[in-house]
C-alpha positions in Angstrom: 120.8 -66.5 164.5 120.0 -69.2 167.0 118.2 -68.4 170.2 121.2 -69.2 172.4 123.5 -66.8 170.3 120.8 -64.1 170.4 120.5 -64.3 174.2 124.3 -64.3 174.6 124.5 -61.2 172.4 121.8 -59.4 174.4 123.5 -60.1 177.7 126.8 -58.8 176.3 125.1 -55.6 175.0 123.4 -55.0 178.4 126.6 -55.5 180.3 128.4 -53.1 178.0 125.8 -50.5 178.5 125.7 -50.6 182.2 129.5 -50.7 182.5 129.9 -47.5 180.5 130.7 -44.2 182.2 127.4 -42.6 181.0 125.4 -45.5 182.6 127.5 -45.3 185.8 126.9 -41.5 186.1 123.2 -42.0 185.3 122.6 -43.7 188.6 123.9 -40.7 190.6 123.1 -40.3 193.4 123.1 -43.9 194.5 123.3 -43.1 198.2 123.1 -40.3 200.7 125.4 -37.3 200.4 127.5 -35.5 203.0 128.6 -31.9 203.1 131.8 -31.4 205.1 131.7 -28.0 206.9 134.9 -26.4 208.2 133.0 -24.5 210.9 131.3 -25.4 214.2 127.6 -25.9 214.3 125.5 -22.8 214.6 127.6 -20.3 212.6 126.5 -18.6 209.4 128.4 -21.1 207.2 126.9 -24.1 209.0 123.4 -22.7 208.9 123.8 -21.9 205.2 124.8 -25.5 204.5 121.9 -26.9 206.5 119.3 -24.8 204.8 120.6 -25.8 201.4 121.1 -29.5 202.4 117.4 -29.9 203.3 116.0 -28.8 199.9 118.9 -30.3 197.9 118.2 -33.7 199.5 114.5 -33.5 198.5 115.5 -32.7 194.9 118.0 -35.5 194.7 115.8 -38.0 196.5 118.6 -38.8 199.0 119.5 -37.6 202.5 122.2 -34.9 202.7 123.9 -34.8 206.0 126.2 -32.1 207.5 129.5 -33.2 208.9 131.2 -30.4 211.0 135.0 -30.4 211.1 136.1 -27.1 212.5 139.6 -25.9 213.3 143.0 -25.8 211.6 141.9 -23.1 209.2 139.5 -25.6 207.5 142.5 -27.8 206.4 141.2 -31.0 208.0 137.7 -30.6 206.5 139.0 -29.8 203.1 141.5 -32.7 203.0 138.7 -35.2 203.9 136.9 -34.2 200.8 139.9 -33.8 198.5 140.8 -37.4 199.4 137.2 -38.8 199.1 135.9 -40.9 196.4 135.2 -38.6 193.4 131.6 -39.7 192.8 129.7 -36.6 193.9 128.6 -38.0 197.3 131.1 -36.0 199.3 131.0 -32.2 199.1 133.0 -29.5 200.8 131.6 -26.1 202.0 134.1 -23.9 200.4 134.4 -20.2 201.4 136.5 -17.1 201.1 138.3 -18.6 204.1 139.4 -21.4 201.9 141.1 -18.8 199.6 142.7 -17.1 202.7 144.1 -20.4 203.9 145.8 -21.0 200.6 147.7 -17.8 201.0 148.3 -18.0 204.7 149.8 -21.5 205.0 153.3 -22.4 203.8 152.1 -25.8 202.7 148.9 -27.8 202.6 148.1 -31.5 202.3 146.2 -30.7 199.1 146.2 -28.2 196.2 143.3 -25.8 196.7 142.8 -25.2 193.0 143.8 -28.6 191.4 142.2 -30.9 194.0 138.7 -29.5 194.0 135.9 -29.1 191.4 133.9 -26.1 192.5 130.2 -26.6 191.7 128.3 -23.5 192.6 128.2 -20.6 195.0 125.4 -20.5 197.5 125.4 -17.0 198.8 127.4 -13.9 199.8 127.4 -11.9 203.0 128.5 -8.3 203.5 131.5 -7.0 205.4 130.8 -3.6 207.0 132.8 -0.7 208.5 131.0 0.2 211.8 131.6 2.7 214.6 130.2 4.1 217.8 127.3 6.5 217.2 129.3 9.3 219.0 132.4 8.8 217.0 133.9 12.0 215.5 132.9 11.0 212.0 129.3 10.9 210.8 129.9 9.2 207.5 132.5 7.1 205.6 133.8 10.3 203.9 134.2 11.8 207.3 136.2 8.7 208.4 138.6 9.1 205.5 139.0 12.8 206.2 139.7 12.1 209.9 142.2 9.3 209.1 144.1 11.4 206.6 144.2 14.4 209.0 145.3 12.3 211.9 147.9 9.8 210.6 148.6 6.9 213.0 145.8 7.8 215.3 142.9 5.8 213.9 142.4 2.4 215.6 140.5 -0.2 213.5 139.2 -3.3 215.2 138.8 -6.8 213.6 138.8 -10.3 214.8 141.7 -12.8 214.8 144.8 -12.2 212.7 144.5 -13.9 209.3 140.7 -13.9 209.4 138.8 -12.5 206.4 137.7 -9.6 208.6 141.3 -8.8 209.6 142.5 -9.0 206.0 139.6 -6.9 204.9 140.8 -4.2 207.4 144.3 -4.5 205.9 142.8 -4.1 202.4 140.8 -1.0 203.6 144.0 0.5 205.0 146.1 0.0 201.9 143.3 0.8 199.4 142.4 4.1 201.2 146.1 4.9 201.7 145.7 5.7 205.3 148.0 5.3 208.3 145.9 3.4 210.9 146.5 0.7 213.6 144.6 -2.6 213.2 143.8 -4.2 216.6 142.6 -7.9 216.4 140.2 -9.2 219.0 139.4 -12.8 220.0 135.9 -13.1 218.4 133.1 -10.8 217.4 131.6 -10.3 221.0 134.9 -8.8 222.2 135.1 -6.6 219.1 131.6 -5.3 219.7 132.4 -4.6 223.3 135.5 -2.6 222.3 133.5 -0.6 219.8 130.7 0.2 222.3 133.3 1.0 225.0 135.1 3.4 222.5 138.3 1.4 222.9 138.6 1.3 219.1 137.4 4.0 216.6 136.0 1.7 213.9 135.5 -2.0 213.3 135.6 -4.1 210.2 133.3 -7.1 210.6 130.8 -9.3 208.8 127.5 -7.5 208.8 125.2 -10.3 210.2 126.5 -10.4 213.8 126.7 -6.6 214.2 123.3 -5.9 212.5 121.3 -6.1 215.8 123.7 -3.5 217.3 123.2 -1.3 214.3 119.4 -1.6 214.4 119.4 -1.0 218.1 121.4 2.2 217.8 124.5 0.9 219.7 126.6 1.0 216.5 126.4 2.8 213.2 127.3 1.5 209.8 129.5 3.8 207.7 130.0 1.6 204.6 129.7 -1.9 203.2 132.6 -3.5 201.2 130.5 -5.3 198.7 130.1 -4.5 195.0 126.6 -3.2 195.8 124.6 -1.9 198.7 123.3 -4.3 201.3 119.6 -5.3 200.9 119.1 -4.9 204.7 120.8 -1.5 204.9 120.1 0.1 201.5 120.9 3.6 202.9 124.5 2.7 203.7 126.9 3.4 200.8 129.5 1.0 199.5 133.2 1.8 200.0 133.5 2.2 196.3 130.8 4.9 196.4 132.7 6.5 199.2 135.8 6.8 197.0 137.9 3.8 197.9 137.7 1.8 194.7 140.1 -0.9 195.8 138.2 -1.8 199.0 135.8 -4.5 197.7 135.5 -7.6 199.8 132.7 -10.0 200.9 132.3 -13.4 202.4 130.9 -16.2 200.3 130.1 -19.9 200.5 130.2 -22.5 197.7 130.0 -26.2 197.3 132.8 -28.2 195.8 133.5 -31.9 195.0 136.8 -33.8 194.6 138.6 -32.8 191.4 138.1 -36.0 189.5 134.3 -36.1 189.9 132.8 -36.8 186.5 131.6 -33.7 184.7 128.1 -35.1 184.2 127.8 -35.5 188.0 129.1 -31.9 188.6 126.6 -30.6 186.1 123.7 -32.5 187.7 124.7 -31.1 191.1 125.0 -27.6 189.8 121.5 -27.7 188.3 120.0 -29.0 191.5 122.0 -26.5 193.7 120.9 -23.6 191.5 117.3 -24.7 191.7 117.7 -25.1 195.5 119.2 -21.6 195.9 116.4 -20.2 193.7 113.7 -21.8 195.9 111.5 -19.2 197.6 111.7 -20.8 201.0 115.4 -21.3 200.9 115.9 -17.6 199.8 113.7 -16.5 202.7 115.7 -18.4 205.2 119.1 -17.3 203.8 118.0 -13.6 203.7 116.9 -13.9 207.3 120.6 -14.6 208.0 121.5 -11.5 205.9 122.9 -13.7 203.2 122.4 -12.8 199.5 121.5 -16.1 197.8 123.4 -16.5 194.6 124.3 -19.6 192.6 126.8 -19.8 189.8 128.3 -22.0 187.2 131.2 -24.2 188.0 133.5 -22.0 185.9 132.3 -18.9 187.8 132.9 -20.6 191.2 136.4 -21.6 190.1 137.2 -18.1 188.9 136.0 -16.7 192.2 138.3 -19.0 194.2 141.3 -18.3 192.1 140.7 -14.6 192.2 140.3 -14.5 196.0 143.5 -16.6 196.5 145.4 -14.1 194.5 143.8 -11.1 196.2 144.2 -12.3 199.8 147.7 -13.6 199.1 148.7 -10.0 198.0 147.1 -8.6 201.1 148.9 -11.1 203.4 152.2 -10.3 201.8 151.7 -6.5 201.9 150.6 -6.6 205.5 153.7 -8.7 206.5 151.6 -11.4 208.1 153.9 -14.5 208.7 152.8 -17.6 206.8 151.9 -20.5 209.1 
Protein backbone atom coordinates (compact mmCIF):
# COMPACT_ATOMS: atom_id res chain seq x y z
CA UNK A 1 0.00 0.00 0.00
CA UNK A 2 1.38 3.42 -0.96
CA UNK A 3 2.01 6.10 1.63
CA UNK A 4 -0.74 8.34 0.19
CA UNK A 5 -3.33 5.53 0.25
CA UNK A 6 -2.32 4.61 3.81
CA UNK A 7 -2.75 8.20 5.06
CA UNK A 8 -6.11 8.52 3.28
CA UNK A 9 -7.31 5.32 4.94
CA UNK A 10 -6.12 6.49 8.35
CA UNK A 11 -7.93 9.82 8.02
CA UNK A 12 -11.10 8.02 6.95
CA UNK A 13 -10.88 5.65 9.92
CA UNK A 14 -10.38 8.51 12.39
CA UNK A 15 -13.27 10.48 10.91
CA UNK A 16 -15.52 7.45 11.20
CA UNK A 17 -14.54 6.88 14.82
CA UNK A 18 -15.15 10.44 15.92
CA UNK A 19 -18.46 10.68 14.10
CA UNK A 20 -19.86 7.55 15.77
CA UNK A 21 -22.46 7.89 18.55
CA UNK A 22 -20.10 6.31 21.08
CA UNK A 23 -17.39 8.86 20.34
CA UNK A 24 -19.87 11.74 20.47
CA UNK A 25 -21.13 10.59 23.86
CA UNK A 26 -17.57 10.05 25.12
CA UNK A 27 -16.96 13.79 25.12
CA UNK A 28 -19.88 14.46 27.48
CA UNK A 29 -19.93 16.91 29.13
CA UNK A 30 -18.52 19.27 26.54
CA UNK A 31 -19.77 22.44 28.25
CA UNK A 32 -21.43 23.69 31.40
CA UNK A 33 -24.74 22.21 32.56
CA UNK A 34 -27.90 23.94 33.75
CA UNK A 35 -30.53 22.68 36.16
CA UNK A 36 -33.89 24.35 35.61
CA UNK A 37 -35.72 24.66 38.94
CA UNK A 38 -39.50 25.27 38.97
CA UNK A 39 -39.28 27.09 42.32
CA UNK A 40 -38.10 30.48 43.52
CA UNK A 41 -34.64 30.84 45.02
CA UNK A 42 -34.35 30.00 48.70
CA UNK A 43 -36.92 27.20 48.96
CA UNK A 44 -36.12 23.60 49.86
CA UNK A 45 -36.18 22.46 46.21
CA UNK A 46 -33.89 25.28 45.12
CA UNK A 47 -31.45 24.67 47.99
CA UNK A 48 -31.39 20.95 47.22
CA UNK A 49 -30.50 21.66 43.59
CA UNK A 50 -27.75 24.10 44.59
CA UNK A 51 -26.16 21.71 47.08
CA UNK A 52 -26.12 18.90 44.52
CA UNK A 53 -25.00 21.19 41.66
CA UNK A 54 -21.82 22.27 43.43
CA UNK A 55 -20.46 18.77 43.99
CA UNK A 56 -21.82 17.41 40.69
CA UNK A 57 -19.98 20.14 38.80
CA UNK A 58 -16.73 19.18 40.51
CA UNK A 59 -17.19 15.54 39.52
CA UNK A 60 -18.04 16.38 35.90
CA UNK A 61 -15.34 19.02 35.56
CA UNK A 62 -17.87 21.60 34.37
CA UNK A 63 -19.90 24.38 35.94
CA UNK A 64 -23.50 23.51 36.83
CA UNK A 65 -25.72 26.57 37.10
CA UNK A 66 -29.20 26.87 38.58
CA UNK A 67 -31.91 28.54 36.51
CA UNK A 68 -35.00 29.41 38.57
CA UNK A 69 -38.29 29.46 36.65
CA UNK A 70 -41.07 29.47 39.25
CA UNK A 71 -44.80 29.71 38.62
CA UNK A 72 -47.49 28.07 36.48
CA UNK A 73 -47.25 24.83 38.43
CA UNK A 74 -43.75 24.23 37.09
CA UNK A 75 -45.04 24.02 33.50
CA UNK A 76 -42.76 26.73 32.07
CA UNK A 77 -39.66 25.24 33.70
CA UNK A 78 -40.51 21.72 32.57
CA UNK A 79 -41.26 22.76 29.00
CA UNK A 80 -37.93 24.57 28.66
CA UNK A 81 -36.10 21.29 29.38
CA UNK A 82 -38.47 19.03 27.44
CA UNK A 83 -37.74 21.14 24.34
CA UNK A 84 -33.99 21.49 25.02
CA UNK A 85 -31.25 19.76 23.06
CA UNK A 86 -31.17 16.15 24.38
CA UNK A 87 -27.45 16.10 25.05
CA UNK A 88 -27.43 15.92 28.86
CA UNK A 89 -26.48 19.56 29.40
CA UNK A 90 -30.02 20.72 30.33
CA UNK A 91 -31.64 19.06 33.36
CA UNK A 92 -34.96 19.55 35.13
CA UNK A 93 -35.51 19.43 38.89
CA UNK A 94 -38.48 17.10 38.94
CA UNK A 95 -40.59 16.62 42.07
CA UNK A 96 -43.81 15.15 43.38
CA UNK A 97 -45.26 18.50 42.27
CA UNK A 98 -44.47 17.46 38.68
CA UNK A 99 -46.69 14.42 39.20
CA UNK A 100 -49.45 16.55 40.76
CA UNK A 101 -49.38 18.94 37.80
CA UNK A 102 -49.84 16.03 35.38
CA UNK A 103 -53.12 15.16 37.10
CA UNK A 104 -54.27 18.70 37.82
CA UNK A 105 -54.02 20.30 34.35
CA UNK A 106 -56.38 19.45 31.49
CA UNK A 107 -53.55 19.75 29.00
CA UNK A 108 -49.82 20.42 29.09
CA UNK A 109 -47.39 21.50 26.33
CA UNK A 110 -45.46 18.25 26.95
CA UNK A 111 -46.06 14.69 28.07
CA UNK A 112 -44.75 14.32 31.62
CA UNK A 113 -43.84 10.65 31.13
CA UNK A 114 -42.81 10.43 27.46
CA UNK A 115 -40.91 13.74 27.13
CA UNK A 116 -38.50 13.24 30.04
CA UNK A 117 -35.79 10.75 30.97
CA UNK A 118 -35.65 10.65 34.80
CA UNK A 119 -32.07 10.07 35.93
CA UNK A 120 -32.05 9.76 39.71
CA UNK A 121 -33.83 10.90 42.83
CA UNK A 122 -31.94 13.29 45.11
CA UNK A 123 -33.85 13.12 48.35
CA UNK A 124 -37.15 12.85 50.18
CA UNK A 125 -38.70 15.11 52.80
CA UNK A 126 -41.45 14.21 55.22
CA UNK A 127 -45.02 15.41 55.41
CA UNK A 128 -46.31 15.66 58.98
CA UNK A 129 -49.63 15.93 60.79
CA UNK A 130 -49.24 18.63 63.44
CA UNK A 131 -51.45 20.26 66.06
CA UNK A 132 -51.48 22.78 68.89
CA UNK A 133 -50.00 21.36 72.13
CA UNK A 134 -53.34 21.95 73.90
CA UNK A 135 -55.45 20.20 71.25
CA UNK A 136 -57.93 17.66 72.67
CA UNK A 137 -55.91 14.77 71.20
CA UNK A 138 -52.51 13.80 72.54
CA UNK A 139 -51.59 11.30 69.83
CA UNK A 140 -52.42 10.26 66.28
CA UNK A 141 -54.66 7.51 67.63
CA UNK A 142 -56.49 10.10 69.74
CA UNK A 143 -56.94 12.26 66.64
CA UNK A 144 -58.59 9.39 64.75
CA UNK A 145 -60.84 8.62 67.72
CA UNK A 146 -61.85 12.28 68.01
CA UNK A 147 -62.54 12.62 64.28
CA UNK A 148 -64.71 9.51 64.18
CA UNK A 149 -66.62 10.51 67.30
CA UNK A 150 -67.20 14.04 65.95
CA UNK A 151 -67.99 13.71 62.21
CA UNK A 152 -67.73 16.98 60.33
CA UNK A 153 -66.21 18.90 63.25
CA UNK A 154 -62.50 18.35 62.63
CA UNK A 155 -60.80 21.17 60.70
CA UNK A 156 -57.57 20.31 58.87
CA UNK A 157 -55.36 23.07 57.55
CA UNK A 158 -53.06 22.87 54.53
CA UNK A 159 -51.62 25.29 52.04
CA UNK A 160 -52.99 26.15 48.57
CA UNK A 161 -55.56 23.96 46.82
CA UNK A 162 -53.79 21.52 44.52
CA UNK A 163 -50.53 21.62 46.47
CA UNK A 164 -48.94 18.39 47.61
CA UNK A 165 -49.84 19.27 51.20
CA UNK A 166 -53.48 19.89 50.30
CA UNK A 167 -53.70 16.61 48.39
CA UNK A 168 -51.97 14.81 51.27
CA UNK A 169 -54.70 16.14 53.57
CA UNK A 170 -57.31 14.82 51.15
CA UNK A 171 -55.50 11.45 51.06
CA UNK A 172 -55.48 11.36 54.88
CA UNK A 173 -59.19 12.10 55.00
CA UNK A 174 -60.12 9.36 52.54
CA UNK A 175 -57.62 6.78 53.82
CA UNK A 176 -58.74 7.20 57.42
CA UNK A 177 -62.40 7.34 56.34
CA UNK A 178 -63.11 10.42 58.42
CA UNK A 179 -65.50 13.30 57.84
CA UNK A 180 -63.38 16.44 58.17
CA UNK A 181 -63.16 19.92 56.65
CA UNK A 182 -59.96 20.87 54.82
CA UNK A 183 -59.14 24.57 55.00
CA UNK A 184 -56.44 25.84 52.60
CA UNK A 185 -54.21 28.77 53.55
CA UNK A 186 -52.04 31.00 51.40
CA UNK A 187 -48.64 29.73 52.44
CA UNK A 188 -47.02 28.00 55.39
CA UNK A 189 -46.71 31.08 57.67
CA UNK A 190 -50.49 31.59 57.54
CA UNK A 191 -51.09 27.92 58.29
CA UNK A 192 -48.72 28.03 61.26
CA UNK A 193 -50.49 31.16 62.54
CA UNK A 194 -53.86 29.41 62.29
CA UNK A 195 -52.56 26.36 64.15
CA UNK A 196 -51.03 28.43 66.92
CA UNK A 197 -54.20 30.52 67.14
CA UNK A 198 -56.36 27.35 67.36
CA UNK A 199 -58.29 28.37 64.22
CA UNK A 200 -57.77 24.86 62.84
CA UNK A 201 -57.43 21.61 64.76
CA UNK A 202 -54.58 20.00 62.81
CA UNK A 203 -52.32 20.84 59.90
CA UNK A 204 -50.79 18.72 57.15
CA UNK A 205 -47.51 20.26 56.07
CA UNK A 206 -43.98 19.44 54.96
CA UNK A 207 -41.98 18.84 58.12
CA UNK A 208 -39.03 21.15 57.44
CA UNK A 209 -40.81 24.53 57.80
CA UNK A 210 -42.77 23.50 60.92
CA UNK A 211 -39.89 21.70 62.66
CA UNK A 212 -38.71 24.84 64.53
CA UNK A 213 -42.26 25.26 65.88
CA UNK A 214 -42.27 21.63 67.03
CA UNK A 215 -38.85 21.88 68.65
CA UNK A 216 -39.88 25.13 70.32
CA UNK A 217 -43.04 23.59 71.76
CA UNK A 218 -45.47 25.79 69.81
CA UNK A 219 -46.76 22.78 67.84
CA UNK A 220 -46.68 19.03 68.33
CA UNK A 221 -46.19 16.37 65.69
CA UNK A 222 -48.74 13.55 65.76
CA UNK A 223 -47.50 11.50 62.79
CA UNK A 224 -45.41 11.55 59.64
CA UNK A 225 -46.76 10.23 56.35
CA UNK A 226 -43.59 8.58 55.06
CA UNK A 227 -42.88 4.88 54.81
CA UNK A 228 -40.57 5.15 57.82
CA UNK A 229 -40.10 7.44 60.80
CA UNK A 230 -38.33 10.74 60.39
CA UNK A 231 -34.66 10.79 61.34
CA UNK A 232 -35.15 14.15 63.09
CA UNK A 233 -38.27 13.06 65.04
CA UNK A 234 -37.73 9.34 65.62
CA UNK A 235 -40.25 9.27 68.46
CA UNK A 236 -43.12 10.31 66.16
CA UNK A 237 -44.93 7.33 64.55
CA UNK A 238 -45.81 6.99 60.90
CA UNK A 239 -49.46 7.16 59.89
CA UNK A 240 -49.20 3.50 58.87
CA UNK A 241 -48.09 2.61 62.39
CA UNK A 242 -51.09 4.60 63.60
CA UNK A 243 -53.44 2.37 61.65
CA UNK A 244 -53.99 4.37 58.44
CA UNK A 245 -52.27 2.14 55.90
CA UNK A 246 -53.34 4.15 52.86
CA UNK A 247 -51.91 7.43 54.13
CA UNK A 248 -48.39 7.32 52.78
CA UNK A 249 -47.03 10.46 51.14
CA UNK A 250 -43.75 12.32 50.97
CA UNK A 251 -42.18 15.05 48.90
CA UNK A 252 -39.21 14.22 46.70
CA UNK A 253 -36.84 15.75 44.19
CA UNK A 254 -35.15 14.15 41.19
CA UNK A 255 -33.17 15.18 38.14
CA UNK A 256 -34.40 14.45 34.63
CA UNK A 257 -33.15 15.09 31.10
CA UNK A 258 -35.03 15.43 27.79
CA UNK A 259 -36.43 12.08 26.66
CA UNK A 260 -34.09 11.50 23.69
CA UNK A 261 -30.89 11.98 25.69
CA UNK A 262 -28.53 9.08 24.80
CA UNK A 263 -28.62 6.24 27.29
CA UNK A 264 -24.84 6.42 27.82
CA UNK A 265 -25.16 10.07 28.88
CA UNK A 266 -28.05 9.27 31.25
CA UNK A 267 -26.00 6.46 32.79
CA UNK A 268 -22.98 8.73 33.25
CA UNK A 269 -25.14 11.37 34.91
CA UNK A 270 -26.76 8.75 37.15
CA UNK A 271 -23.38 7.50 38.34
CA UNK A 272 -22.15 11.01 39.11
CA UNK A 273 -25.41 12.04 40.80
CA UNK A 274 -25.40 8.89 42.95
CA UNK A 275 -21.81 9.58 44.00
CA UNK A 276 -22.72 13.22 44.70
CA UNK A 277 -25.70 12.29 46.89
CA UNK A 278 -23.51 9.76 48.76
CA UNK A 279 -20.86 12.44 49.45
CA UNK A 280 -20.56 13.04 53.21
CA UNK A 281 -20.62 16.83 52.93
CA UNK A 282 -23.63 16.80 50.60
CA UNK A 283 -25.45 14.42 52.95
CA UNK A 284 -24.73 16.68 55.90
CA UNK A 285 -26.05 19.77 54.11
CA UNK A 286 -29.19 18.01 52.92
CA UNK A 287 -29.93 16.53 56.34
CA UNK A 288 -29.63 20.02 57.82
CA UNK A 289 -32.63 20.87 55.60
CA UNK A 290 -34.41 17.75 56.97
CA UNK A 291 -34.03 15.99 53.62
CA UNK A 292 -33.33 12.27 53.49
CA UNK A 293 -30.66 11.98 50.75
CA UNK A 294 -31.45 9.05 48.44
CA UNK A 295 -30.36 8.42 44.86
CA UNK A 296 -31.92 5.86 42.53
CA UNK A 297 -31.60 4.21 39.15
CA UNK A 298 -33.33 5.82 36.15
CA UNK A 299 -35.87 2.99 36.21
CA UNK A 300 -36.70 3.60 39.87
CA UNK A 301 -37.09 7.34 39.29
CA UNK A 302 -39.38 6.69 36.32
CA UNK A 303 -41.49 4.24 38.32
CA UNK A 304 -41.80 6.78 41.15
CA UNK A 305 -43.02 9.46 38.74
CA UNK A 306 -45.61 7.19 37.12
CA UNK A 307 -46.81 5.90 40.49
CA UNK A 308 -47.23 9.41 41.90
CA UNK A 309 -49.09 10.62 38.80
CA UNK A 310 -51.56 7.78 39.22
CA UNK A 311 -51.88 8.28 42.97
CA UNK A 312 -52.41 12.04 42.95
CA UNK A 313 -54.73 11.86 39.93
CA UNK A 314 -56.98 9.53 41.93
CA UNK A 315 -56.88 11.86 44.93
CA UNK A 316 -57.71 14.88 42.73
CA UNK A 317 -60.64 13.05 41.15
CA UNK A 318 -61.94 11.71 44.48
CA UNK A 319 -61.75 15.15 46.09
CA UNK A 320 -63.59 16.76 43.18
CA UNK A 321 -60.85 19.32 42.55
CA UNK A 322 -61.51 20.98 39.15
CA UNK A 323 -58.80 20.41 36.56
CA UNK A 324 -57.14 23.63 35.47
